[in-house]
N, C-alpha and C positions, 0 to 999 in steps of 0.2 A: 537655511541660513548655512554661510559659510563658517566650518567648524572643522575640528580635527581630524573628522572621517573622511573629509570630501577635498580640503584644503591644504596646500604645504607652502609654507612661508619662505622666500628667501631675501638674504642680502650678499649684494654684490660690491667685494671691497677690494683695491688694492691691498698687499699683505703690508708693504712698504708705509701706507699711509694711516698710521696709528690714531693721529687725533681724528680723522673722518670715521674710522669705525667706532671709535670710542664715541663719538657722537650719534651713529645710528644706533649702538647697542643703548644707549641713553633714552633715544626716543622710544625704542619697541621697549623698554621696559616702562615708560612711564605711558605706554596704552596696553601694558599686561600680557604682550605680546613675550610667549616666553619659549615656545617651539618655533625655531626657523634655522635653517641652514646658511653656513656663511661660505659663499662661491669665491673662490681668488679669483680677482677680476685679471685679465691679460691686458699687460702693460704694454701698451699699443708702440713706445717709443723704444720700447728693447726689440723690436721683432727686426728679425734678419732680413736683407733681400730674397733669399731662398725663402721663409716662411712666408712674405708677401706676395711672391711670387706664386705660392702654393694656394694661399688662403684669399687672396683677393682678385674678383672677377676680372678677366679682360676677355674682350670681344675678339673673334678670330683673326681680323685684320689690326689689331692693339692699336686704334687710333684712339681709344677715351678707353677709361675705367667706366663702362655704362653712362649716368650722366651726370654724376656727381664726383667731382674731384675728393678725396678723402685724406685728411690727415692720420697720421699715423694714431695719434689719439681718439681717432672717430672708428678706425680700424678695430682698436682694442677694445671698445665701448660695444662695438655690434658683436664682435667674437666673444666677448663676457656673458651678452645676452643671449649667442646660441649653447652658450656653455650649457646656462641655466636650462634654455629648452631641452637639452639632451636628458639632462639628469632629471627633468619633471615628467618626460614622455617614457622614461624606464620605470618611475612609479606607479602606485596604485590610484593617487589622486584626481579628480576631476580639473581642480584649479589652481592656481598658483598665483599669489601674492607675491609681484618682488617690486623690493626696496633698493633704491641704490644707498651710497651711504651718507648723500648730504640733505638725506629727506628731512624734514620737520613736520609735525602734525600741527595743523590750525585746530581742529577739532578733534572730539574724540572718535577711535575708531571703534564706534559700539555697534550694538546688536542693532539698532537700525539700520546702519549701514550695509551691515553685514546682512540683513535679510531684505532689503532694498537690492542690492548687487545681485545675491543671488538670484532673486526671482527675474532679474534683467536678461539674466543669460539665457533667453530665446532662440539665438541665433547658433547656427551650429560651428560657426567661426566666429568669436567675440573675444573684443578686448575692452576693459571698461577705464578711462584714466582717472586717479585719484585727484592729480594735481592740475592746476589752472589750466584753460583751454583760450587758446589766443580767441577764434570765434566756435559758435555754437547756433543752434537751432533753439529758441528758447522754448519750445513746445513740448513738454513733459512726454517722453515714451513711457517710463513708469514713474510714479513719486511716491514718497512717504510724506511722513505729518512736516520734517525740515529738510527734506533733500529730492532732487529731482536725477534720475537720469536722462540725458540730452542725448544727441546725435551733434556729433562735432562735424565742423565745417573744416576749420584750420586747426591743429594740434601737432604740437613737438613736445619732447621734452619725455624721458622716458627714469624718472627717479622711483615713480609710485605708479603701479598696475596691476589691473587682475586680468588674467588671459588663462582661455581652457585651451584641453590637448589640441583639438584639430584646428585654430588658429596658430599655437606654437608649432607643430608640425609643417603648416603652409608656411610659415615664415623659414623656418630652416631649410625645406627642402629650396625656396626662391635665393636666400641668402646666403647661401653658403656654396660656392666662395664669395665672399661680401663685396656687394654691387652696391649699398646704399646701407645708408646711418641704421641705427635700431631703433630709432623715432622718428622713421617717413610713414607715419602712421595713413597720411593721404595716399599714397602710392600704395599701402595694403591694404587699404581698401579699394581701391580704384582695381588696382591688377590682379588682387589674391582675391578679392572678395569679401574681405573679414572685416567686421561690423565693427565701427570703433565707437564708442560712446563714452559719455564723460560723465562727473557729479557737477553739479548746481546746488549750493556752491562746492568749491573745492575744499577736499579734505586737508591736502599736504601743500607742501612748496618746498623749495630749496632753500637751505641754510649759506646766505650771501656772505658769510665770514669765511666759509671754506671755500679756497680757491679750485677752480677747477679747469680742467684742461683742454676744455670744447669751448671756443668761444660762437655760441648761435649766430650773432649777427655777422660775425667774418664768414660762417659756413654760407648764411644765407648769400651774401654776397658774391662769392666764390662761385654758387650755384648758377645765379644771373649771367655771371662773366663765363662761365663754361658752355651753358644753353646756348649763347649767343656763336657761337664758336662751332657746335654742332651743324653739319651738313642738312640739307632741309629734306632730303631723299631718309636720312636717319632719324628723324626728328618723330618715328611714331612711337616710339617710348613717352614721348610727351603731349602726343594729340588726348589722350583719352584726359588728361590732366586740364589741359587747355580748355577742353569743351567743359567743364566741368565748373572752372573758374568762370568760367564766359554763364554760364548759367547763372551761377550765384551771383556775379555781378549785376546780372540783370534784374535777378531777385531784390538787390538791394536798392536799385534803383524805384521799383514799385512797391516793395514790402519790407523796408526798410527794420519795421518793428518787430520783423520774426528771430532777428540775430540778436544774440548776445555776446559779452566778450567779457574775460575777468582779467585780463591785461591791463596795467595799469602803469605800467614801464615799458621802456624798450628791451628787446631781446636780442 
């Protein structure tokens, strides 16, 4: 089971956002989670040009920043999660539970979930998402009385997840200087070999009453526009994902019943 001897809890929050920090502390108190580390988030909008040049990846020809145009807020978010990984990797814990400050709980984060998640960590590099999944394979990889661990097909959001050291080290090595967003789970799965699972039903959500500096709909639109401009000979960074999406599209045509989704609203 996830417990105090093998698991550390992190909260990532901007020091200036008092209301959001109060929200997450209140949520954790309701879940009887008392021991956690508060990590001061990196405020992306305050990053200087010098810091951006140092901390954001650019290829040798400097034609584009990998395959995604990142806003300062997205860069700050990515750097904040990398900051957590560095702290986690220096600890003696095997697992880290990470919450952003807009998290809310739909269900109790109880021993059933902790036992199930712990038993699911059979892969060397693994993440388990606690929030909603855009699309997943319905077949349970592990299950308990009320929950299933499922394989994700499309997932983003980084407001709540559990990660082991091997996965944290892999993402840290890859994403610093920052190449992509903190929640590019499909890329981390396809390119880094990290298993990305989720919970069904999902346990956490985002408090929509708290304003976010990151607009996921706009991010998706920007990504599509930028990918169109990448020269064909440079699109090797996208091919693996394109083949995966083609495979999923084919499965949807012939076996649509194997997929599930938690999304009831646009992101």
